[in-house]
C-alpha positions as protocol buffer text, in pm:
chain_id: "A"
residue {
  index: 1
  type: ILE
  ca { x: -2638 y: -1419 z: -534 }
}
residue {
  index: 2
  type: ALA
  ca { x: -2784 y: -1452 z: -184 }
}
residue {
  index: 3
  type: VAL
  ca { x: -3133 y: -1318 z: -120 }
}
residue {
  index: 4
  type: ASP
  ca { x: -3281 y: -1576 z: 120 }
}
residue {
  index: 5
  type: ASP
  ca { x: -3339 y: -1417 z: 461 }
}
residue {
  index: 6
  type: ALA
  ca { x: -3170 y: -1685 z: 662 }
}
residue {
  index: 7
  type: LEU
  ca { x: -2870 y: -1679 z: 436 }
}
residue {
  index: 8
  type: ARG
  ca { x: -2821 y: -1307 z: 459 }
}
residue {
  index: 9
  type: GLU
  ca { x: -2842 y: -1329 z: 830 }
}
residue {
  index: 10
  type: LYS
  ca { x: -2551 y: -1573 z: 827 }
}
residue {
  index: 11
  type: ILE
  ca { x: -2357 y: -1354 z: 575 }
}
residue {
  index: 12
  type: PHE
  ca { x: -2400 y: -1017 z: 757 }
}
residue {
  index: 13
  type: PRO
  ca { x: -2162 y: -1066 z: 1052 }
}
residue {
  index: 14
  type: ASN
  ca { x: -1898 y: -1198 z: 834 }
}
residue {
  index: 15
  type: VAL
  ca { x: -1845 y: -867 z: 633 }
}
residue {
  index: 16
  type: ARG
  ca { x: -1673 y: -554 z: 772 }
}
residue {
  index: 17
  type: TRP
  ca { x: -1881 y: -235 z: 746 }
}
residue {
  index: 18
  type: ALA
  ca { x: -1730 y: 117 z: 722 }
}
residue {
  index: 19
  type: ARG
  ca { x: -1436 y: 45 z: 934 }
}
residue {
  index: 20
  type: TYR
  ca { x: -1341 y: 408 z: 966 }
}
residue {
  index: 21
  type: ILE
  ca { x: -1668 y: 485 z: 1145 }
}
residue {
  index: 22
  type: ALA
  ca { x: -1730 y: 140 z: 1325 }
}
residue {
  index: 23
  type: PRO
  ca { x: -1956 y: 54 z: 1491 }
}
residue {
  index: 24
  type: GLU
  ca { x: -2175 y: 346 z: 1389 }
}
residue {
  index: 25
  type: GLY
  ca { x: -2111 y: 242 z: 1024 }
}
residue {
  index: 26
  type: ASN
  ca { x: -2269 y: -96 z: 1080 }
}
residue {
  index: 27
  type: PRO
  ca { x: -2611 y: -112 z: 918 }
}
residue {
  index: 28
  type: LYS
  ca { x: -2906 y: -138 z: 1161 }
}
residue {
  index: 29
  type: ASN
  ca { x: -3161 y: -424 z: 1117 }
}
residue {
  index: 30
  type: ASN
  ca { x: -3394 y: -224 z: 895 }
}
residue {
  index: 31
  type: GLU
  ca { x: -3080 y: -101 z: 683 }
}
residue {
  index: 32
  type: ARG
  ca { x: -2926 y: -436 z: 597 }
}
residue {
  index: 33
  type: PRO
  ca { x: -2871 y: -537 z: 236 }
}
residue {
  index: 34
  type: VAL
  ca { x: -3151 y: -715 z: 49 }
}
residue {
  index: 35
  type: ALA
  ca { x: -2901 y: -917 z: -145 }
}
residue {
  index: 36
  type: TYR
  ca { x: -2537 y: -1005 z: -169 }
}
residue {
  index: 37
  type: ILE
  ca { x: -2351 y: -1088 z: -475 }
}
residue {
  index: 38
  type: ILE
  ca { x: -2034 y: -1284 z: -417 }
}
residue {
  index: 39
  type: ILE
  ca { x: -1792 y: -1260 z: -708 }
}
residue {
  index: 40
  type: LEU
  ca { x: -1598 y: -1581 z: -740 }
}
residue {
  index: 41
  type: VAL
  ca { x: -1274 y: -1653 z: -911 }
}
residue {
  index: 42
  type: ASN
  ca { x: -1198 y: -2000 z: -1044 }
}
residue {
  index: 43
  type: LYS
  ca { x: -851 y: -2067 z: -919 }
}
residue {
  index: 44
  type: GLU
  ca { x: -803 y: -2351 z: -1169 }
}
residue {
  index: 45
  type: ILE
  ca { x: -817 y: -2127 z: -1466 }
}
residue {
  index: 46
  type: SER
  ca { x: -706 y: -1781 z: -1328 }
}
residue {
  index: 47
  type: PHE
  ca { x: -331 y: -1728 z: -1315 }
}
residue {
  index: 48
  type: GLY
  ca { x: -144 y: -1426 z: -1209 }
}
residue {
  index: 49
  type: SER
  ca { x: -343 y: -1121 z: -1118 }
}
residue {
  index: 50
  type: PHE
  ca { x: -524 y: -1050 z: -1440 }
}
residue {
  index: 51
  type: PHE
  ca { x: -857 y: -1180 z: -1295 }
}
residue {
  index: 52
  type: LYS
  ca { x: -863 y: -871 z: -1073 }
}
residue {
  index: 53
  type: TYR
  ca { x: -965 y: -674 z: -1389 }
}
residue {
  index: 54
  type: ASP
  ca { x: -1244 y: -906 z: -1459 }
}
residue {
  index: 55
  type: VAL
  ca { x: -1362 y: -889 z: -1095 }
}
residue {
  index: 56
  type: GLY
  ca { x: -1358 y: -508 z: -1110 }
}
residue {
  index: 57
  type: ALA
  ca { x: -1533 y: -483 z: -1452 }
}
residue {
  index: 58
  type: SER
  ca { x: -1800 y: -719 z: -1316 }
}
residue {
  index: 59
  type: ALA
  ca { x: -1855 y: -535 z: -1006 }
}
residue {
  index: 60
  type: GLU
  ca { x: -1867 y: -197 z: -1168 }
}
residue {
  index: 61
  type: ASN
  ca { x: -2128 y: -310 z: -1436 }
}
residue {
  index: 62
  type: ILE
  ca { x: -2334 y: -476 z: -1161 }
}
residue {
  index: 63
  type: THR
  ca { x: -2314 y: -139 z: -957 }
}
residue {
  index: 64
  type: LEU
  ca { x: -2433 y: 68 z: -1267 }
}
residue {
  index: 65
  type: ALA
  ca { x: -2722 y: -157 z: -1335 }
}
residue {
  index: 66
  type: ALA
  ca { x: -2827 y: -155 z: -982 }
}
residue {
  index: 67
  type: LEU
  ca { x: -2805 y: 221 z: -959 }
}
residue {
  index: 68
  type: GLU
  ca { x: -3019 y: 249 z: -1266 }
}
residue {
  index: 69
  type: GLU
  ca { x: -3283 y: 60 z: -1072 }
}
residue {
  index: 70
  type: GLY
  ca { x: -3247 y: 291 z: -755 }
}
residue {
  index: 71
  type: ILE
  ca { x: -3046 y: 18 z: -571 }
}
residue {
  index: 72
  type: GLY
  ca { x: -2726 y: 98 z: -393 }
}
residue {
  index: 73
  type: CYS
  ca { x: -2437 y: -119 z: -403 }
}
residue {
  index: 74
  type: CYS
  ca { x: -2136 y: -135 z: -160 }
}
residue {
  index: 75
  type: TRP
  ca { x: -1804 y: -323 z: -271 }
}
residue {
  index: 76
  type: ILE
  ca { x: -1667 y: -516 z: 29 }
}
residue {
  index: 77
  type: GLY
  ca { x: -1323 y: -655 z: 8 }
}
residue {
  index: 78
  type: SER
  ca { x: -1294 y: -698 z: 399 }
}
residue {
  index: 79
  type: PHE
  ca { x: -1495 y: -1022 z: 481 }
}
residue {
  index: 80
  type: ASN
  ca { x: -1439 y: -1362 z: 640 }
}
residue {
  index: 81
  type: ARG
  ca { x: -1362 y: -1553 z: 320 }
}
residue {
  index: 82
  type: VAL
  ca { x: -1359 y: -1888 z: 484 }
}
residue {
  index: 83
  type: LYS
  ca { x: -1692 y: -1844 z: 664 }
}
residue {
  index: 84
  type: ILE
  ca { x: -1850 y: -1697 z: 366 }
}
residue {
  index: 85
  type: GLN
  ca { x: -1734 y: -1987 z: 138 }
}
residue {
  index: 86
  type: ASN
  ca { x: -1860 y: -2243 z: 398 }
}
residue {
  index: 87
  type: ILE
  ca { x: -2201 y: -2059 z: 441 }
}
residue {
  index: 88
  type: LEU
  ca { x: -2252 y: -2067 z: 56 }
}
residue {
  index: 89
  type: LYS
  ca { x: -2108 y: -2413 z: 12 }
}
residue {
  index: 90
  type: ILE
  ca { x: -1866 y: -2281 z: -245 }
}
residue {
  index: 91
  type: THR
  ca { x: -1644 y: -2567 z: -386 }
}
residue {
  index: 92
  type: LYS
  ca { x: -1265 y: -2563 z: -327 }
}
residue {
  index: 93
  type: GLU
  ca { x: -1173 y: -2459 z: -692 }
}
residue {
  index: 94
  type: TYR
  ca { x: -1344 y: -2117 z: -634 }
}
residue {
  index: 95
  type: ARG
  ca { x: -1238 y: -1837 z: -428 }
}
residue {
  index: 96
  type: ALA
  ca { x: -1478 y: -1562 z: -301 }
}
residue {
  index: 97
  type: ASP
  ca { x: -1294 y: -1238 z: -414 }
}
residue {
  index: 98
  type: LEU
  ca { x: -1542 y: -957 z: -359 }
}
residue {
  index: 99
  type: VAL
  ca { x: -1879 y: -911 z: -186 }
}
residue {
  index: 100
  type: LEU
  ca { x: -2127 y: -669 z: -324 }
}
residue {
  index: 101
  type: ALA
  ca { x: -2400 y: -568 z: -68 }
}
residue {
  index: 102
  type: LEU
  ca { x: -2711 y: -437 z: -241 }
}
residue {
  index: 103
  type: GLY
  ca { x: -2991 y: -233 z: -93 }
}
residue {
  index: 104
  type: TYR
  ca { x: -3196 y: 79 z: -87 }
}
residue {
  index: 105
  type: PRO
  ca { x: -2992 y: 375 z: 18 }
}
residue {
  index: 106
  type: LEU
  ca { x: -3114 y: 577 z: 319 }
}
residue {
  index: 107
  type: GLU
  ca { x: -2820 y: 825 z: 328 }
}
residue {
  index: 108
  type: ASN
  ca { x: -2727 y: 1101 z: 92 }
}
residue {
  index: 109
  type: PRO
  ca { x: -2348 y: 1128 z: 159 }
}
residue {
  index: 110
  type: GLU
  ca { x: -2151 y: 1442 z: 89 }
}
residue {
  index: 111
  type: TYR
  ca { x: -1871 y: 1424 z: -157 }
}
residue {
  index: 112
  type: TYR
  ca { x: -1596 y: 1668 z: -175 }
}
residue {
  index: 113
  type: ASP
  ca { x: -1257 y: 1714 z: -343 }
}
residue {
  index: 114
  type: ILE
  ca { x: -947 y: 1706 z: -143 }
}
residue {
  index: 115
  type: GLU
  ca { x: -600 y: 1838 z: -191 }
}
residue {
  index: 116
  type: LYS
  ca { x: -326 y: 1616 z: -318 }
}
residue {
  index: 117
  type: GLY
  ca { x: -176 y: 1406 z: -23 }
}
residue {
  index: 118
  type: LYS
  ca { x: -460 y: 1466 z: 214 }
}
residue {
  index: 119
  type: SER
  ca { x: -659 y: 1172 z: 388 }
}
residue {
  index: 120
  type: ILE
  ca { x: -944 y: 991 z: 190 }
}
residue {
  index: 121
  type: LYS
  ca { x: -1076 y: 874 z: 528 }
}
residue {
  index: 122
  type: TYR
  ca { x: -1453 y: 925 z: 536 }
}
residue {
  index: 123
  type: TYR
  ca { x: -1641 y: 1027 z: 849 }
}
residue {
  index: 124
  type: LYS
  ca { x: -1983 y: 1118 z: 993 }
}
residue {
  index: 125
  type: ASP
  ca { x: -2056 y: 1465 z: 1140 }
}
residue {
  index: 126
  type: THR
  ca { x: -2242 y: 1544 z: 1445 }
}
residue {
  index: 127
  type: TRP
  ca { x: -2572 y: 1535 z: 1253 }
}
residue {
  index: 128
  type: GLY
  ca { x: -2489 y: 1190 z: 1113 }
}
residue {
  index: 129
  type: VAL
  ca { x: -2414 y: 1310 z: 756 }
}
residue {
  index: 130
  type: LEU
  ca { x: -2158 y: 1091 z: 588 }
}
residue {
  index: 131
  type: HIS
  ca { x: -1863 y: 1290 z: 438 }
}
residue {
  index: 132
  type: ILE
  ca { x: -1656 y: 1108 z: 165 }
}
residue {
  index: 133
  type: PRO
  ca { x: -1344 y: 1284 z: 58 }
}
residue {
  index: 134
  type: LYS
  ca { x: -1244 y: 1215 z: -309 }
}
residue {
  index: 135
  type: ARG
  ca { x: -908 y: 1286 z: -492 }
}
residue {
  index: 136
  type: LYS
  ca { x: -942 y: 1534 z: -772 }
}
residue {
  index: 137
  type: LEU
  ca { x: -947 y: 1386 z: -1114 }
}
residue {
  index: 138
  type: ALA
  ca { x: -670 y: 1623 z: -1224 }
}
residue {
  index: 139
  type: ASP
  ca { x: -440 y: 1453 z: -939 }
}
residue {
  index: 140
  type: ILE
  ca { x: -494 y: 1095 z: -1063 }
}
residue {
  index: 141
  type: VAL
  ca { x: -529 y: 1143 z: -1454 }
}
residue {
  index: 142
  type: HIS
  ca { x: -226 y: 1217 z: -1648 }
}
residue {
  index: 143
  type: ILE
  ca { x: -270 y: 1310 z: -2014 }
}
residue {
  index: 144
  type: ASP
  ca { x: 10 y: 1245 z: -2253 }
}
residue {
  index: 145
  type: TYR
  ca { x: 274 y: 1244 z: -1991 }
}
residue {
  index: 146
  type: PHE
  ca { x: 297 y: 1176 z: -1627 }
}
């Protein structure tokens, strides 16, 4: 967990922010995360891809706990792994797998359902409102049969 101001300043340029709306999606100085949680995988004991379930479950539980406290959480899978590991002095047996950026949300995004096959690409409108299309639950969940 990185909360030190100087450390967060070093981490910030090594993560990609909202690529679909870059550079507008990059947090301004007063919008930057107050903490980063880097989820690590021990390469010496994790085989295959099963560890991804552990990473996802950990990230989701952290996200839910943060939201309960009024803290927003953004999962970031696109980051400079080598630089982040060097900044945090992560030893070679570990791999930084996911970055969670935590902070106090300033936006109220608009979520809406999309038709099957349509783009899930998010965007900001002319008023600066973030629109996030979501697949309908009925399109991604199959009960009894596919």
